[in-house]
N, C-alpha and C positions, 0 to 999 in steps of 0.2 A: 504494500500500500504506500503510495507516494505521500510525502508531506504536503501541506497546503498552506497557502498564504492568501489573505484577503486584503485587497487594496481598494480604496475608495477613489473613484475618478472625479474629475473636476465638477461634473453635474450631480454628484452624490451617488452614482451607481456603484454598487459593490461588485468587485471583479474577483473571480476565483482563479488562483494561479497554482498549478501543480509544481512541486519542487522535487527534483531528482538529483542524486549524487551528493557527495559530501564535501568535495574540495575542488580546487581548480578555478580558472577564470570563468566568469558568468556568461551563460548563453540565455537569451530571451527568445522564445519561439512563438511565432504568431501564425496561427493556422488560417486556412482559406474558407470559402463558402461550403455549406452542407456539412461542415466538420466541427469537431471540438478539439481540445488538447490531445485527445486520443489519436489524432491523425499522425502524431509523432512516434507512436509506439514501436513501429518497425525499426526505428533508429535510436530509441532512447538508451538502450543498453550501451551501444557504442559511444554515444555522446556523453552520457553521465559517468562513464568510466574515467574520463579525463577532465570533465567540466562540471560545474554546478549548473544544472539546467532548470530554467523556469519556463513552464509551458502555460501560456495564458489561455483561458477559456474566454473567447470574445463575448461581448454583451449579448444577452438574449438566449444563453444556452448553458447547460452543464454547471449550474451553481452560480453563474454570474447573473446579475440583475439586468434590467433594461429601463428605458425611459419612454415617455409618451410620444416623443418626436425622435426622428432619426436622421443623421447625416454622417458621411464618412469622417468628417472632422471630429465627431465624438469618439470614433474608434481610434483616431490618431491620438487624441487626448488621453484615451484609456491606456495606450501603450506608453505615453509619456508618464502617466501616473505610476505605472508599474516600474518604469526605469527609476523614477525618483524614490521608490520604496525599497529598491534593492541595495544591499550593502556593496561596498567596494567602490573604487573610482571609475573603472571602465568596464564595458561589457560589449559583447558581440550580439547584434540583432539579426534574427533569421526569420524570413517570411515566405509563405507559400500562397500563390494566387492572389486573392483579394487581400489576404493578410500581408502579402508582399508590398502592396500599395500602402497599407497602414504603416508598415515598417519603414518604407522609403521616406514617407512624409515625416515620421518621427525622427529619423536619422538627421534630417535637415534642421530639426529644431533642438536636438539634444546633444550637447557637447560630450556627454559621457559615452556615446556610441563610438567605439574605436574601429569597428569594421561592420560590414553589412553583407548579408547573403540573401539573394532573392531568387525564388523559383517562379518564373513566368507570371509576373504581375500583368493583369489584363488591361493594359493601357490602350486607349483608343484615340484616334484623331477626330472622330465624329461618331454620333450615335448610329447604331445599327438597326435598320428596319426590322431585320429578323429577330434581333433581341427584343425590340419594342413589342413585336407581336407575341413573343414568348412571355414577356412581362404581363401583358394584358390577359392572355389566356391563363397564366398562373394565378393572377389575382382573382379571376373568375372562379378558378378551381378552389382557392382558399375560401372565398366567400360562400361557396357551395358546400364547404365542409369536406373537401377532398384534398388534404395536404399532400398525400402520396402522388396524386396526379400532378400537382404543382411541381414537386421535386423531379418527377420523370420528364416534365417539359424542359426543365433546366438541363438535364443530362442529354436529352435528345436534340433540342433546338439550339442551345447555347454552346455546350461542350461537344456536341455531335458525337457522343459515345456510341459505339456499335452495341447492338442488343446483347451480344455475348458479354460485354464489359458491364452493362447495366445488370444483367442477370447475376454476375459475380458480386456486384455491390449489394444486391438484394439478398444474397445468400449470407452476407456477413452479419455477425451478431449485433452490430450497431445500426442496422437498417432502421429499426424502430425509432432510435434516437434521431437519425437523419430526418425521418418523416416529421417528428415532433418539432424540429426547428426549421421546417420548410418556409415559414413566413420570413425568416431572416434572409433566405436566399433571394426571394423576390425583391426585397428592398435593396439588397446589395447589387443585384444586376442593374436596377434602376440607377443607383449611384454611379456605377461604372460608365453608364451612358453619358453622364455629364462631367465626370472627373477628367481633368486635363493635367498632364504632368507639368511641373514647373521647370521647364527646360533650362532657362537661364540660371536658376539656382542650382540645378543638378551639375551644370558645368563647373561649378565652384565647390562641389562637395569634396572636401580634401581628406577623405578616408578611403581605404581599399574596399572595393565592392566586387562581389562574386555573383555572376548571373548563371543560373541553371536553365537549360533548355532541353526538352525532350526531342530526340531525333525525329520522332513520329508525331510531334505536336502540330496543332492546326497552324496554318500559315500566319494567322494574325498574332499568335504568340511568338513566332519566330521574328515577325516584323517588329513587334514591340521590344523584344530583346535586342535586336540590332540597333534600334533607335536609342535605347538606353546605353548600349555599349559605345555608341558614337558620341553620346552627350557627356558621359562620365570621364573624369580625368585619370582615374586609377582603377581600372576594371579588368577582370578576367572572366571569360565565358567557359562554362563546362557543359558539354553536350552529352547527355545520357543516352548511350547507344540502345536502340530498340525500345525506347520508352516514349511516353507521351506526357500529358499534363500531370498524371499521378505517378510519376517515376519513383517517388519516395516509397510507394508501395511495391512497384514493379521490380525495382532493383535497389533495395535499401542499403546493401553493402556498398555499391558504387557511389550512391549519394552520400552516405556517411563518411566514406573514405575521402571523397573530394572535399567535403565540407571541413573535416578535421584538418586536412592538409592546408586548407586556406586559413583557417582561424588560428592554427598553431604556428603560422609563419609571422614574423614581425610585421608591424603595421603597414609598412610600405611595400610589402611583398619581397623585399630584398634584405638579407641579413646585414646588419650594421657592421662596419669594420671593427676589429679588435684593435683599438688604438694603442694597446700595450704590446702588440706583437713586434718583437725586436727586428724581424726581417724587413719591416716596412717603416722603420723609424725615420729613415731619411726622407720619406714622403710625409708621414703623419705628423712629424714635428715641424714641418714647414709652416711659417706664420700664415701664409695664404690658405693652406689647407685647414688649419685650426679656426681661422676667422670665418671661412666659408661654412664649416660645420656648425659653428656657434650661430651663425646667421640662419642656417636651416632650423636649428633648435628654436630660435626666437620666433620664426615664422610659424612653426608647428604649435608653439605655445599660444601665440596670438590667435591662430586659426581655431584652436580648441576653445579658447576663452570666448571668442566672438562668433562662434558658429551659429548661435541662435539669431544673430543679427545679420548673418550672411554678408560678412564684411572682411575684406582682405587688408593687410597692412598698408598697401598703397592707397586703397580707397579711404582708409582712416586718415592717412596723411593729408589727402586732398580736402576732406571735410574739415579737418583741424585748421588747415591754412585758410580756408574760406571763412571759417568762424573768426579767425583773428584779423583777416584783411578785408572782410566784407565783400569786395569785388576784385577778381583777378582775371586777366586773360589767360588763354591756354599756355602761352609761352611763359608767363609769370608763374603759373602753377608748376610747370615742369622745372623751372629754374629753382624755385624754393624747395620743392620736394626732391630735387636731384633725380628726376626721371627723364628718360629720353623722350623725344617727340611722339614716337609711336605709342609707347606705354601710356604717356599722359593722355593722348587722344582717346585711347581705349578706356581708360579709367573714367574719364569725363563722360564718355558715351554711356557706359554702364550706369553710372550714378544718375545721369539725366533720364535714362529709360526708367529707372526706379523712382524718379521724381524726388530725389534727395537733393539735387541741385537743379538750377535752371540756367540756360545760356541764351543770350540775346545778342544780336548784332550791336557792336559798339557804336555809340553815337558819335564818337570822335573819329574812328577809323572803321568803315563798313567792311573792311577785309577781316576784321578780328571779331571775336566773340567775348563778351563779358560774362563771367560765370559767378554765380552766388548761391548760397545755401537757401533751400526752401525751409518752411516751418518743419516739415517732416524730417528734413536733413538735419536740422538743429537738434530735434528730439532724438534722432538716431545717434548723433554724435554724443549727446549727453549720456545715453545708455552705454555707448561703447567706451567712454572715457574710463569708467570704473573697471570695466572688464579688461581694457588694455593695461591699466595700471596693475591689475592682479597678475597679468601675464609677465609684466616686468618684475614684480616681486617674486614670482615663481622662479624666474631665471636667476635673480640675485640671491635667492636662498642658498645657492651653492657656495656663497662666499661669506666670510665674516664681515662685520661692519667696516673694519679697516681695509680689508681686501676690496670691498665695494668701492670705497673712495679711490683707492689706487687704480682699480680697473677703469673707472670712469675718467680719471685724470689721464691715464695712458691712452685710452681710446680718443679722447678729445685732442690730445697732443699729436697723435699720429694723423688724425684726419686733418687738423689745421696745417700741419707741416706739409703733408703731401698735396693738400688742395692748392697750395701756393705754387707747387711744381707742375701739376698736371692740368 
């Protein structure tokens, strides 16, 4: 019997979380439609042998409460509430199907998520007429007191499962449980029709992401996986041979092995160099190497601290300068932030698209743009300032008070000296 954890979400809904394993880094598992936390049973033994596993029962099923209204953002907030309740600093978030969308959104908001693994999130560019027909028919079946018919419509019209696969599902011990939660399936299909992935934010998600795709899955799942792979900066794709959307059941060993290989690798997918290895001392002790590595650490700490605001160090610098200077042109921003022209233009473009800054033709020189903060940009900067300072303190924690002062003095001296020469 698994241990259990009860977490209260933002809207007061009580969520039931199964807990497996006794030690190791935390994994939070988020199941898809028609399922409960039991969907992970084929791989629980393998995962819990090396990790502390938390399997969420999403709202409306298996011990978790529900609310009078429903939207996918409530599910995302549910995942966030569980993350906040878990011990430890970092965790890996794992999602299947509809649960993968919830996990993806939560990862964009929660800095404690250090890696993300998704199995075929059902992303769409537009609503599907066929799915809308299935929704209407399934709602009619539910209203008529025929939840099993509603569930079968989902399998046949949305997932397009062959009858032999459906017969296999009906033969499973949890079929009755699936029928009991058929109402959750209908509302989730409806949400998928309107949900659109936040592509610009995904391009700045600075954690490793693993995407699972079944070799035999529907073309729309393959297309969604390709789009995600193109959008994410740090991603690897695993194709499960001979499997479709439910490959966790079809080949649990292949899925578990690939997942464990991913999550047990350091965060960026590449093992960090051992800076104490004497063979490479001539390289690792070079000032340029050490400064570059420390700069990477600074960016990682800032990104982790400010992930909830979707802000990069360069973007923060631009907002900071505009707060101090009120109005700058693009060349002035680049000069003060010490950014090249291309980077400056890109940062300004992204911040303008997010309406954190506005740019207008200069009244003095029509060839130039004047850039200034918006009200939203100023609020964003105020929130980011404390988070940014926290990342600075995190970095400086490695030093004593005297070492901090010496470090800052030497950094300023070096920058000032070489700025006069270069």
